[in-house]
C-alpha angles and dihedrals in degrees: 000000000000092000089055092055093048093045089051090055094050094046091049088054096251096130096168090066099040133074089323084077092054096094093050090055089045091053094050092047090049090050089052088239090128127047107237094199104039125182098223106197142164113250099178131014151159127190091279104024139052141173114217126201107211094200089229091292128155108288088226088067102031093049097056092046092049092046090053089056090056090049092049091049091048092051090053103042108012099263140036130199126187130182118192131204132182096035139118141227106324101197122239113002089217092068094076105050088050086067089055094047090056089065098045093264134124110237134196131185132182137176138185119224147192114308105270103130130083115220121238107298090002128114097194127088111254112143135039127241083267103194131211128204130185127181124196122187122234130190112233094003131071111265121276106249126189113193118165145144116237088226122081087258138000114261091237090071092055088050091051090049091051091045092055097035096246130145122241129235115261116266099041102091149011127211125238090278092056094251119137113258139184093196113100090203092059089052094049092045095070099308125115143225116253124235122259103289094039099230138015092264089056093047100263088157086073096054089045092053092050091049090048091050091051089048093053095044095047104036115015090044094046099040092248126135111283136200116348092356096068107115123245116274091213137029087228097052094102087232117127114218111240117236089229119089126190097175144345122303120306126318139238133190125202129185134180131176131182115248088213088062086074107028137337106301094228091056092049093050092048090053090046086053087052089050092052092049092049094052092042090056093053115124106259138196115277110287092006136098128211111260126232112213106269095025096124094049094045090050091048090048092052092049099041093045085065106029099031132235118301116226127203120229091251092056090050092051089051090054093047090053089052090048094052092052100043100032099236106142116247123185113192092191090076090060128078103218120215107224092203 
């Protein structure tokens, strides 16, 4: 189940949340910071809602199980909403609404994460990157999929920049003094990510408000640790766990609602095809085309399903390290390593 989530990330071009994260999960399991055999159970529910305790399991296992509960409730009563406590990093947010789309439902998923993002006007890490994903079915076209962090950038992209020794675009991060920086090391050494919008003049208050909403829905509502109290999702994150706890683990939130609860599904999907066609036909910048939400991931999926997933040398080294420790054979000669 976990491998399916990681493979989906790599195939959709989201390298920061694919097999590159495997060593981080491995380290947490080795340190007994994650329960490898969790008893994922419902602790509170109504016909359309539930709160799930993930028993400190791997989020890549807890997430799919909780999302399935939301889908089952939606099938039964029209919509399903599941909050999750006592869980861990669940991979790409976009994986989960895609399960709903396959059943003619609109799906949503959110999660809070380790403190990495400064609030509007703040210079201290208080919130996670707190992603939101939504999937909407179409008819003849692939689903419309929104999958975005509420920070200016996902932390995984900072990690990748640091790993390959690259600089970052302006507006992603600040250093520990609150000054803008393009150096990933400066951000990781006590700095912070910025909310979506970067600064107040560029509407960072909007990204901050979205992040706050995700934090409340995933953690305060479920009984997980919210805000700065969310535990680190990797031992190498450079984030120290606070002694204070206000709940259990981190939190997720999943939702699904049947399209036919509002109108016939075929009619809706035909109109979604029309919606896509209309936006595709929008006059665009020279040499560009107007994007439909999910286009970059769909294009990556088409290409990588044929040509495979490129791995950086650093990721291959991580995989070799796991192989040596647990005894599962790993042959780097079968991989085409991307030097960049």
